[in-house]
C-alpha positions as CSV (number, residue, x, y, z in Angstrom):
1,M,0.0,0.0,0.1
2,L,1.2,3.4,-0.9
3,L,2.3,5.7,1.9
4,A,1.6,9.1,0.6
5,S,2.8,11.2,3.5
6,M,4.3,10.5,6.9
7,E,2.4,13.3,8.5
8,A,-1.0,15.2,8.0
9,R,-2.4,18.2,9.6
10,E,-6.1,19.0,9.7
11,K,-8.3,21.6,10.9
12,A,-11.6,20.4,12.6
13,L,-14.0,23.1,12.0
14,A,-17.1,23.6,14.4
15,K,-20.6,23.5,13.0
16,I,-23.7,25.4,13.9
17,N,-27.3,24.9,12.9
18,L,-29.1,27.7,11.3
19,G,-32.4,26.2,12.3
20,L,-33.3,22.6,13.2
21,A,-36.7,21.1,12.7
22,V,-37.6,17.7,14.3
23,R,-39.9,16.2,11.9
24,R,-40.9,12.8,13.8
25,R,-39.7,9.9,15.7
26,R,-38.7,7.0,13.6
27,P,-39.5,3.3,14.5
28,D,-35.7,2.8,15.0
29,G,-35.7,5.4,17.8
30,Y,-34.0,8.1,15.7
31,H,-35.7,11.4,14.8
32,E,-36.3,12.8,11.2
33,L,-34.7,16.1,11.1
34,H,-34.5,19.1,8.7
35,T,-31.5,21.4,9.5
36,V,-29.0,23.9,7.8
37,F,-25.5,23.0,8.7
38,A,-22.7,25.6,8.6
39,T,-19.0,25.5,9.5
40,V,-17.5,28.3,11.2
41,S,-14.0,29.5,12.0
42,L,-13.8,28.0,15.3
43,A,-11.6,24.8,15.1
44,D,-9.7,22.0,16.9
45,A,-6.3,21.3,15.5
46,L,-5.0,17.7,14.7
47,R,-1.6,16.4,13.7
48,L,-1.5,12.8,12.5
49,K,1.9,10.9,12.2
50,A,2.2,7.4,10.4
51,T,3.6,4.8,12.9
52,P,4.4,1.1,12.4
53,R,1.3,-0.1,14.1
54,G,-1.7,0.6,16.7
55,I,-3.3,4.1,17.5
56,Q,-2.0,6.7,19.9
57,L,-3.9,9.8,21.0
58,S,-2.8,12.7,23.1
59,I,-5.2,15.5,23.8
60,N,-4.4,19.1,25.0
61,G,-7.2,21.0,26.3
62,G,-10.8,20.0,27.1
63,Q,-12.3,17.2,29.2
64,V,-12.7,14.6,26.6
65,P,-12.7,11.0,26.7
66,K,-9.4,9.1,26.0
67,G,-8.8,6.0,24.0
68,A,-11.6,4.2,22.2
69,A,-14.3,6.4,23.9
70,N,-13.0,9.3,21.7
71,L,-14.6,9.8,18.3
72,A,-11.1,10.7,16.9
73,W,-9.6,7.3,18.0
74,R,-12.8,5.3,16.6
75,A,-12.4,7.2,13.4
76,A,-8.9,6.1,13.2
77,E,-9.6,2.5,13.9
78,R,-12.3,2.4,11.3
79,Y,-10.3,3.8,8.6
80,L,-7.2,1.6,9.2
81,E,-9.5,-1.5,9.5
82,A,-11.1,-0.7,6.2
83,A,-7.8,0.1,4.5
84,G,-6.4,-3.3,5.6
85,W,-4.3,-1.9,8.6
86,P,-1.4,-0.6,6.4
87,G,0.2,0.9,9.6
88,G,-0.5,2.6,12.6
89,V,-1.1,6.4,13.6
90,A,-0.4,8.8,16.4
91,I,-2.8,11.6,16.8
92,E,-2.2,14.9,18.5
93,L,-5.5,16.6,19.3
94,E,-5.8,20.4,20.3
95,K,-9.2,21.1,21.6
96,R,-10.5,24.6,21.1
97,I,-14.3,23.7,20.6
98,P,-16.1,23.4,23.8
99,V,-17.2,20.0,24.7
100,A,-20.9,19.0,24.7
101,A,-21.8,22.4,23.4
102,G,-23.8,21.7,20.3
103,L,-21.0,22.6,18.1
104,G,-20.1,19.3,16.7
105,G,-16.5,19.1,18.2
106,G,-16.2,15.3,18.5
107,S,-17.7,14.8,15.0
108,A,-15.4,17.4,13.5
109,D,-12.5,15.7,15.0
110,A,-13.5,12.2,13.7
111,A,-14.1,13.8,10.0
112,A,-10.6,15.4,10.3
113,V,-9.0,12.0,11.3
114,L,-10.7,10.4,8.2
115,R,-9.4,13.1,5.8
116,G,-5.9,13.0,7.5
117,L,-5.6,9.1,7.3
118,R,-6.7,9.2,3.6
119,R,-3.6,11.4,2.9
120,I,-1.3,9.1,4.7
121,Y,-2.8,5.9,3.7
122,P,-4.6,6.3,0.5
123,A,-7.0,3.3,-0.1
124,P,-10.3,2.8,-1.9
125,V,-12.2,3.6,1.2
126,D,-15.8,4.9,1.3
127,L,-15.1,7.9,3.8
128,R,-18.9,8.9,3.7
129,A,-20.0,5.4,4.8
130,L,-17.4,5.4,7.7
131,A,-18.4,9.0,8.7
132,L,-22.1,8.0,9.1
133,G,-21.1,5.1,11.2
134,L,-19.5,7.5,13.7
135,G,-22.2,10.0,13.7
136,A,-25.1,11.7,11.9
137,D,-23.2,15.0,11.3
138,V,-19.8,13.5,10.7
139,P,-20.6,13.2,6.8
140,F,-21.3,16.8,6.5
141,L,-18.0,17.8,8.4
142,L,-15.9,15.8,6.0
143,E,-16.3,18.8,3.5
144,G,-18.1,21.3,5.6
145,G,-19.4,24.6,4.2
146,L,-23.2,25.2,4.0
147,A,-25.7,22.4,3.7
148,E,-29.4,21.6,4.0
149,A,-29.7,18.2,5.6
150,E,-32.6,15.7,6.2
151,G,-33.1,12.2,7.4
152,I,-31.0,12.0,10.8
153,G,-28.6,14.7,9.3
154,E,-26.8,12.3,6.8
155,R,-28.7,13.4,3.7
156,T,-27.1,16.6,2.7
157,K,-27.5,19.1,-0.2
158,G,-24.8,21.8,-0.4
159,L,-25.8,25.3,-0.6
160,A,-24.2,28.4,-2.1
161,P,-22.0,30.0,0.6
162,I,-23.1,33.2,2.4
163,G,-21.2,35.6,4.6
164,G,-22.0,36.1,8.1
165,H,-20.5,36.7,11.6
166,F,-22.0,35.2,14.7
167,V,-21.3,35.4,18.4
168,L,-21.2,32.0,20.2
169,L,-22.5,32.1,23.9
170,K,-22.2,29.0,26.0
171,P,-23.2,29.0,29.6
172,P,-20.9,27.5,32.2
173,F,-22.6,23.8,32.0
174,A,-22.8,21.1,29.3
175,L,-25.9,19.4,27.8
176,E,-25.7,15.8,26.5
177,T,-27.4,15.3,23.1
178,R,-28.8,12.0,24.0
179,A,-30.6,13.6,27.1
180,V,-32.2,16.4,25.0
181,Y,-33.4,13.8,22.5
182,A,-34.8,11.8,25.3
183,A,-36.7,14.8,26.5
184,L,-38.7,15.4,23.3
185,V,-42.4,14.8,23.1
186,P,-44.5,14.8,20.0
187,N,-45.8,18.3,20.4
188,D,-42.1,19.6,20.0
189,H,-42.1,18.4,16.4
190,G,-42.6,21.0,13.6
191,P,-42.7,21.7,9.9
192,P,-39.7,21.7,7.5
193,L,-37.6,25.1,7.9
194,P,-38.1,28.0,5.4
195,V,-34.4,27.6,4.4
196,A,-34.4,30.2,1.6
197,A,-36.0,32.9,3.9
198,I,-33.5,32.1,6.8
199,L,-30.5,32.5,4.4
200,E,-31.8,35.6,2.7
201,A,-32.5,37.3,6.1
202,L,-29.0,36.4,7.3
203,A,-27.4,37.8,4.1
204,Q,-29.2,41.0,4.6
205,G,-28.5,41.4,8.2
206,R,-32.1,40.9,9.4
207,C,-33.5,38.6,12.2
208,P,-34.2,35.2,10.3
209,P,-37.1,33.2,10.7
210,W,-35.3,30.3,12.2
211,R,-36.2,27.9,15.1
212,N,-34.8,24.8,16.7
213,D,-37.3,22.3,17.8
214,L,-34.9,20.8,20.3
215,E,-35.1,24.1,22.2
216,K,-38.4,23.1,24.2
217,A,-36.7,19.7,25.5
218,A,-33.4,21.6,26.4
219,F,-35.4,24.4,28.2
220,R,-37.2,21.6,30.2
221,L,-33.8,19.9,31.1
222,K,-32.1,23.4,31.9
223,P,-34.7,26.1,32.5
224,E,-32.0,28.6,33.0
225,L,-31.4,28.3,29.2
226,L,-34.7,29.9,28.6
227,R,-33.9,32.6,31.0
228,I,-30.8,33.4,29.0
229,R,-32.6,33.4,25.6
230,Q,-35.2,35.9,27.0
231,A,-32.3,38.1,28.3
232,L,-30.8,38.0,24.7
233,E,-34.1,38.8,23.2
234,A,-34.5,41.7,25.5
235,E,-31.1,43.2,24.1
236,G,-32.9,43.2,20.8
237,L,-30.9,40.1,19.5
238,C,-31.9,37.0,17.6
239,P,-30.6,34.0,19.5
240,L,-30.9,30.3,18.7
241,L,-29.8,27.3,20.3
242,S,-27.3,25.5,18.2
243,G,-27.9,21.8,17.8
244,S,-28.9,20.3,21.2
245,G,-27.1,23.1,22.9
246,P,-26.4,24.7,25.4
247,T,-24.6,27.1,23.1
248,F,-26.7,30.0,21.6
249,I,-25.7,31.5,18.2
250,V,-26.4,35.2,17.8
251,P,-26.0,37.2,14.6
252,Q,-23.3,39.8,15.3
253,T,-25.1,43.1,14.7
254,E,-22.5,45.3,16.0
255,T,-18.6,45.0,16.3
256,D,-18.6,45.1,20.0
257,L,-21.3,42.7,20.6
258,A,-19.1,40.0,22.2
259,D,-17.5,42.3,24.7
260,R,-21.1,43.7,25.6
261,L,-22.4,40.0,26.2
262,R,-19.2,39.1,28.2
263,E,-20.2,42.1,30.5
264,R,-23.8,40.9,30.7
265,F,-22.9,37.2,31.2
266,P,-19.8,36.9,33.3
267,G,-18.3,33.2,33.3
268,F,-19.8,32.2,30.0
269,W,-17.7,31.0,27.3
270,I,-18.1,33.9,24.3
271,Q,-16.6,34.0,21.0
272,T,-17.0,35.6,17.7
273,V,-16.9,33.6,14.4
274,H,-17.5,33.8,10.8
275,L,-18.9,31.2,8.4
276,E,-16.2,29.0,6.6
277,K,-16.4,27.4,3.4
278,G,-14.7,24.2,4.8
């Protein structure tokens, strides 16, 4: 097997959801979704090095699982197995994306490992199939950009890129995706998103007609999230929970918005980002 490179460096871009509709619960327990994925400038950094055998994973920053409990490790295992174990890999992961924040950090890391290993050990491996086995949003994060997604998030359609800056605001606690979905009730389900209207409003700097059907379940689990949303709305802003939360995305309406929110919400993780093409 050809060894194309001894080393690969990858950026694992975070994702946000520019709206998320939960359509129904499927017989297999998953939920049918309609969402708009977008990658942003916040990213983890990965360095992959070829080794004779095995998988090594070192992590700097972030309280994340080690070993086989980590999505990056599992992505490496699945690629190397599919490629016939041509060698091993040592992965250095620098975490910058908050954990359990609704920003797809673990999925982004997994996608980055798949891309990096394809460069180190080229093989006729179906990356998208491997990605879907790791998580519903990993296939989108293989390429990133802007995309409309359906199914459990795996059926994606690329959209023309738009510009945009957002402030990400995460309270000082995590929220597990599985718990949020478990808290959903049928009344939380909603119609498809008005995708064109959302993107047009964002491009024009207007408050978009977006919504996130996971918000009600998240608010039931963490009532303080509702109070945060109400406080942001009282500031004249248009907040939306990203994914299963607890991070809110807020269109940046003024250059010093992040500083103003840091004063209003001390102890929160707050960062300005822009949309990235991937």
